[in-house]
TITILUM-813741 format. One record per residue (C-alpha): x, z, y; residue in three letters; residue number from 0. Coordinates in steps of 0.2 Angstrom, whole numbers, padded with zeros to 4 digits, m for minus. Layout:
<torbas>
- c1; c3; c2; residu; num
- X; Z; Y; ala; NUM
...
</torbas>
This chain:
<torbas>
- c1; c3; c2; residu; num
- 0069; 0207; m0056; met; 0
- 0075; 0207; m0038; lys; 1
- 0063; 0209; m0023; arg; 2
- 0068; 0192; m0017; asn; 3
- 0061; 0185; m0033; asp; 4
- 0045; 0194; m0030; tyr; 5
- 0044; 0187; m0012; leu; 6
- 0046; 0169; m0018; met; 7
- 0032; 0171; m0030; arg; 8
- 0021; 0179; m0017; met; 9
- 0025; 0165; m0005; asn; 10
- 0020; 0153; m0018; lys; 11
- 0003; 0161; m0019; val; 12
- 0001; 0163; 0000; ile; 13
- 0005; 0144; 0002; asp; 14
- m0008; 0140; m0011; tyr; 15
- m0021; 0150; m0002; ile; 16
- m0017; 0142; 0014; gln; 17
- m0018; 0124; 0007; his; 18
- m0033; 0127; m0005; his; 19
- m0046; 0138; 0004; pro; 20
- m0060; 0130; m0005; asp; 21
- m0052; 0131; m0022; ser; 22
- m0053; 0145; m0036; asp; 23
- m0044; 0160; m0028; leu; 24
- m0048; 0173; m0040; ser; 25
- m0036; 0186; m0045; leu; 26
- m0034; 0178; m0062; gln; 27
- m0030; 0161; m0055; lys; 28
- m0017; 0168; m0042; leu; 29
- m0009; 0179; m0055; ala; 30
- m0006; 0164; m0066; gln; 31
- 0002; 0154; m0051; leu; 32
- 0014; 0169; m0049; ala; 33
- 0017; 0170; m0067; ser; 34
- 0012; 0188; m0068; phe; 35
- m0002; 0197; m0077; ser; 36
- m0017; 0201; m0066; pro; 37
- m0013; 0220; m0066; phe; 38
- 0005; 0218; m0061; his; 39
- 0002; 0204; m0049; phe; 40
- m0011; 0214; m0040; his; 41
- 0001; 0229; m0038; arg; 42
- 0015; 0218; m0032; ile; 43
- 0005; 0208; m0020; phe; 44
- m0002; 0224; m0012; lys; 45
- 0015; 0232; m0011; ala; 46
- 0022; 0217; m0002; ile; 47
- 0008; 0213; 0010; leu; 48
- 0000; 0230; 0012; asn; 49
- m0017; 0222; 0007; glu; 50
- m0025; 0219; m0009; asn; 51
- m0028; 0201; m0016; val; 52
- m0047; 0200; m0013; asn; 53
- m0046; 0207; 0004; asp; 54
- m0032; 0195; 0009; tyr; 55
- m0041; 0180; 0002; val; 56
- m0058; 0185; 0011; lys; 57
- m0049; 0189; 0027; arg; 58
- m0039; 0173; 0027; ser; 59
- m0055; 0162; 0024; arg; 60
- m0065; 0171; 0037; leu; 61
- m0052; 0171; 0051; glu; 62
- m0050; 0152; 0048; arg; 63
- m0069; 0150; 0048; ala; 64
- m0069; 0159; 0065; ala; 65
- m0056; 0147; 0072; lys; 66
- m0066; 0132; 0066; lys; 67
- m0082; 0139; 0074; leu; 68
- m0073; 0142; 0090; met; 69
- m0064; 0125; 0091; met; 70
- m0074; 0113; 0082; asn; 71
- m0092; 0113; 0089; gln; 72
- m0098; 0098; 0079; his; 73
- m0096; 0107; 0062; leu; 74
- m0111; 0117; 0056; ser; 75
- m0110; 0135; 0049; val; 76
- m0114; 0128; 0032; thr; 77
- m0100; 0115; 0033; glu; 78
- m0087; 0128; 0038; val; 79
- m0093; 0140; 0024; ala; 80
- m0091; 0127; 0011; leu; 81
- m0074; 0121; 0018; asp; 82
- m0068; 0139; 0017; met; 83
- m0073; 0141; m0001; gly; 84
- m0089; 0151; 0000; phe; 85
- m0103; 0147; m0012; ser; 86
- m0117; 0146; 0001; ser; 87
- m0120; 0148; 0019; ser; 88
- m0130; 0164; 0015; ala; 89
- m0115; 0172; 0007; val; 90
- m0104; 0166; 0021; phe; 91
- m0115; 0173; 0034; ser; 92
- m0116; 0190; 0026; arg; 93
- m0098; 0191; 0025; ala; 94
- m0095; 0185; 0042; phe; 95
- m0106; 0197; 0051; lys; 96
- m0099; 0212; 0041; glu; 97
- m0082; 0206; 0046; phe; 98
- m0084; 0201; 0064; phe; 99
- m0099; 0212; 0069; gly; 100
- m0110; 0196; 0074; met; 101
- m0117; 0182; 0064; ser; 102
- m0108; 0166; 0062; ala; 103
- m0122; 0157; 0072; ser; 104
- m0120; 0169; 0086; glu; 105
- m0101; 0168; 0086; tyr; 106
- m0102; 0149; 0087; lys; 107
- m0115; 0149; 0101; lys; 108
- m0105; 0162; 0112; val; 109
- m0087; 0155; 0108; tyr; 110
- m0091; 0137; 0112; asn; 111
- m0077; 0124; 0117; arg; 112
- m0079; 0129; 0135; lys; 113
- m0077; 0148; 0132; ile; 114
- m0061; 0148; 0143; cys; 115
- m0070; 0141; 0157; lys; 116
- m0083; 0155; 0158; arg; 117
- m0082; 0170; 0169; glu; 118
- m0076; 0187; 0162; ser; 119
- m0093; 0195; 0167; arg; 120
- m0102; 0183; 0154; asn; 121
- m0089; 0184; 0141; cys; 122
- m0090; 0203; 0140; lys; 123
- m0108; 0203; 0136; glu; 124
- m0106; 0199; 0118; thr; 125
- m0102; 0214; 0106; pro; 126
- m0086; 0212; 0095; his; 127
- m0079; 0222; 0080; asp; 128
- m0066; 0233; 0088; asp; 129
- m0055; 0231; 0072; arg; 130
- m0050; 0214; 0080; tyr; 131
- m0044; 0208; 0097; asp; 132
- m0059; 0204; 0108; asp; 133
- m0058; 0186; 0109; ile; 134
- m0070; 0184; 0124; ser; 135
- m0060; 0196; 0134; glu; 136
- m0044; 0188; 0129; ala; 137
- m0051; 0171; 0134; ala; 138
- m0057; 0177; 0151; ala; 139
- m0040; 0186; 0154; lys; 140
- m0031; 0169; 0150; leu; 141
- m0041; 0160; 0163; val; 142
- m0039; 0173; 0176; asn; 143
- m0020; 0173; 0173; glu; 144
- m0019; 0154; 0173; asn; 145
- m0028; 0154; 0190; lys; 146
- m0017; 0168; 0197; arg; 147
- m0001; 0159; 0192; arg; 148
- m0008; 0142; 0196; lys; 149
- m0001; 0136; 0179; ile; 150
- 0002; 0117; 0178; glu; 151
- 0009; 0110; 0162; met; 152
- 0011; 0093; 0156; asn; 153
- 0003; 0091; 0139; ile; 154
- 0008; 0076; 0129; glu; 155
- 0000; 0071; 0112; val; 156
- 0013; 0066; 0100; lys; 157
- 0013; 0060; 0082; ile; 158
- 0025; 0070; 0071; leu; 159
- 0031; 0065; 0054; pro; 160
- 0030; 0076; 0039; asn; 161
- 0044; 0089; 0039; tyr; 162
- 0053; 0096; 0023; tyr; 163
- 0059; 0114; 0027; ile; 164
- 0068; 0129; 0021; ala; 165
- 0061; 0145; 0027; tyr; 166
- 0061; 0163; 0027; val; 167
- 0043; 0171; 0029; arg; 168
- 0040; 0186; 0040; his; 169
- 0025; 0195; 0034; leu; 170
- 0025; 0211; 0044; gln; 171
- 0016; 0204; 0060; gly; 172
- 0022; 0201; 0078; tyr; 173
- 0015; 0204; 0095; glu; 174
- 0009; 0189; 0105; lys; 175
- 0023; 0183; 0117; gly; 176
- 0035; 0196; 0113; ile; 177
- 0052; 0194; 0106; tyr; 178
- 0053; 0200; 0088; asn; 179
- 0070; 0205; 0081; his; 180
- 0064; 0204; 0063; glu; 181
- 0059; 0186; 0066; ile; 182
- 0076; 0183; 0074; ser; 183
- 0084; 0190; 0058; glu; 184
- 0073; 0178; 0047; ala; 185
- 0081; 0163; 0057; phe; 186
- 0098; 0170; 0054; asn; 187
- 0095; 0172; 0036; lys; 188
- 0088; 0154; 0034; ala; 189
- 0102; 0147; 0045; ala; 190
- 0115; 0155; 0034; ser; 191
- 0107; 0148; 0018; trp; 192
- 0106; 0130; 0026; val; 193
- 0124; 0132; 0032; asn; 194
- 0131; 0138; 0015; ala; 195
- 0123; 0123; 0006; his; 196
- 0130; 0111; 0020; gln; 197
- 0113; 0105; 0025; leu; 198
- 0115; 0105; 0043; phe; 199
- 0117; 0088; 0052; asp; 200
- 0113; 0080; 0069; gln; 201
- 0094; 0078; 0064; asn; 202
- 0091; 0096; 0058; thr; 203
- 0077; 0104; 0068; ile; 204
- 0075; 0123; 0070; cys; 205
- 0056; 0127; 0070; met; 206
- 0044; 0141; 0068; gly; 207
- 0028; 0140; 0059; val; 208
- 0012; 0150; 0064; phe; 209
- m0001; 0152; 0051; tyr; 210
- m0013; 0163; 0061; asp; 211
- m0024; 0161; 0076; phe; 212
- m0017; 0175; 0087; gln; 213
- m0033; 0179; 0096; asp; 214
- m0042; 0182; 0079; ile; 215
- m0029; 0189; 0067; thr; 216
- m0023; 0207; 0071; pro; 217
- m0005; 0208; 0076; ser; 218
- 0001; 0217; 0061; glu; 219
- m0006; 0204; 0049; lys; 220
- 0001; 0188; 0057; arg; 221
- 0013; 0177; 0047; arg; 222
- 0027; 0167; 0053; tyr; 223
- 0040; 0156; 0045; asp; 224
- 0057; 0154; 0052; ala; 225
- 0063; 0137; 0046; ala; 226
- 0075; 0123; 0047; phe; 227
- 0072; 0105; 0041; thr; 228
- 0082; 0100; 0026; ile; 229
- 0085; 0084; 0016; pro; 230
- 0071; 0080; 0003; glu; 231
- 0083; 0079; m0012; his; 232
- 0085; 0098; m0011; val; 233
- 0071; 0105; m0023; thr; 234
- 0076; 0123; m0027; thr; 235
- 0081; 0138; m0017; ala; 236
- 0085; 0156; m0020; ser; 237
- 0088; 0173; m0012; thr; 238
- 0071; 0174; m0003; gly; 239
- 0072; 0156; 0004; ile; 240
- 0056; 0145; 0002; gly; 241
- 0055; 0126; 0002; ile; 242
- 0039; 0117; 0008; gln; 243
- 0032; 0102; 0017; asp; 244
- 0024; 0103; 0034; ile; 245
- 0011; 0090; 0037; lys; 246
- 0014; 0078; 0052; gly; 247
- 0000; 0070; 0062; gly; 248
- m0006; 0072; 0080; gln; 249
- 0000; 0087; 0090; tyr; 250
- m0003; 0092; 0108; ala; 251
- 0015; 0097; 0115; cys; 252
- 0021; 0107; 0129; ser; 253
- 0039; 0109; 0133; arg; 254
- 0046; 0125; 0140; ile; 255
- 0063; 0126; 0149; glu; 256
- 0071; 0142; 0155; val; 257
- 0088; 0145; 0163; lys; 258
- 0100; 0153; 0151; asn; 259
- 0107; 0165; 0164; thr; 260
- 0107; 0182; 0154; asn; 261
- 0103; 0190; 0138; glu; 262
- 0084; 0191; 0143; glu; 263
- 0082; 0173; 0145; ala; 264
- 0077; 0170; 0127; phe; 265
- 0064; 0183; 0129; glu; 266
- 0057; 0175; 0144; arg; 267
- 0057; 0158; 0135; ala; 268
- 0046; 0166; 0121; ile; 269
- 0034; 0173; 0134; glu; 270
- 0033; 0156; 0142; glu; 271
- 0030; 0147; 0126; met; 272
- 0016; 0159; 0121; asp; 273
- 0008; 0155; 0138; arg; 274
- 0010; 0136; 0134; ala; 275
- 0000; 0139; 0118; phe; 276
- m0014; 0148; 0128; asp; 277
- m0014; 0134; 0141; phe; 278
- m0017; 0121; 0127; ile; 279
- m0031; 0131; 0119; tyr; 280
- m0039; 0137; 0134; gly; 281
- m0037; 0124; 0148; thr; 282
- m0031; 0108; 0141; trp; 283
- m0041; 0106; 0124; leu; 284
- m0059; 0110; 0131; pro; 285
- m0057; 0095; 0143; asp; 286
- m0048; 0083; 0132; ser; 287
- m0054; 0070; 0120; met; 288
- m0047; 0080; 0105; tyr; 289
- m0052; 0095; 0094; glu; 290
- m0041; 0107; 0084; leu; 291
- m0035; 0102; 0067; glu; 292
- m0034; 0115; 0053; asp; 293
- m0015; 0116; 0052; lys; 294
- m0002; 0128; 0058; pro; 295
- 0005; 0128; 0075; asn; 296
- 0023; 0124; 0077; leu; 297
- 0037; 0128; 0089; glu; 298
- 0054; 0118; 0090; phe; 299
- 0069; 0127; 0096; tyr; 300
- 0080; 0113; 0105; leu; 301
- 0097; 0112; 0112; thr; 302
- 0096; 0103; 0128; pro; 303
- 0111; 0093; 0135; lys; 304
- 0112; 0106; 0148; asp; 305
- 0119; 0121; 0140; ser; 306
- 0113; 0132; 0154; glu; 307
- 0095; 0129; 0148; met; 308
- 0084; 0136; 0134; ile; 309
- 0071; 0123; 0128; ala; 310
- 0056; 0126; 0116; ile; 311
- 0042; 0114; 0112; glu; 312
- 0025; 0121; 0107; ala; 313
- 0014; 0111; 0096; tyr; 314
- m0004; 0113; 0092; val; 315
- m0012; 0101; 0079; pro; 316
- m0026; 0091; 0085; val; 317
- m0037; 0076; 0080; lys; 318
- m0048; 0064; 0091; pro; 319
- m0066; 0070; 0094; leu; 320
</torbas>
C-alpha cells in the first residue's frame, strides 16, 4: 500500500475527530474508520503525525476547549467539557490543568473576551505551561503592535455558502505569518489534480483551511489544508487528494491587498493576512456583537482585476451573541 493511501485513511480519521469531538474516539473506533487493525492503525498514525492516537485526541479536545473558554464567555466549564467529549467536568478539569498548567476556571477568568484590551503588565501575572505559546503575552504583544502601527481594518460580516473542496493536507506545522514552502507545494499538488481532471472554471476558489488556533496549538502541530473548490458530482479522489465539505455561515472578513512588485510580495501578503486574523480576534471581536463559532478559519486567494496586486481574504467564523 502506498504512503498516499495511508495519508488518505489518516485524513479520514482526522476529519472525523474534527467534526465529532463529543463522540466515541477510542482507538478501536478510529481504527475501524481507517480499516486497519488497532495495532497497525496506532503504528501508522504515530508514524505520520508523530503523535500517538490518544495523545492527539486529548490534545485536540483540550485545545478546542481552551479556544471556547477564551472566546465564548457565556459557556460554562461543564458545557465546554461535555461539548468536547469529556465524561464530566471533574475529568475535564484535571486534564486541562495538567495540560495547560492552570485550571479551566482560572483560564476562563483570565482570558476573558477583553483580554486583548488589557495591559501587558496584567497579562503576564498568570502562569502558563511553557510547552505552549504564552497566550497572555501574545495578546498583549498583539495590542501593542496594533497601537504602534495604528492598524485600521474594515471588517465585514459575510454569509458564505457551503464549499465542496479537493485538498492536500499539510500536517508538519507552520510558523505564524511566515511563508511556508511545503504549504505552497501542497497547493501546487492540489492544483495539478484539479487541472488534470479538468475541474477548473471561472467559479473555482483557491482557499486555505486552518484547523488550529495559532496562539494555543504549538507551531509544529498545526494543520492546514491547501484546497480548491470543485463540483459536487466528484466523489472520489486519489494520490493524496482528499475531498470534503466546508460549512458555510457567518464569517468576519478582512481583505488584504499587496502590490505585486517583486518575489517577496507574496510573503508580505501572508504576513499581512496573519495580522488581519489577529486584528479580528483581538480588536474587532471583543467589541462586536458576535462571538467565535467552532469552525476552521479560511483564507481565499483571489485574482484581482489589477494583476499588479495580490489579494487575500481572511475569514473567521462567527455567530451572534
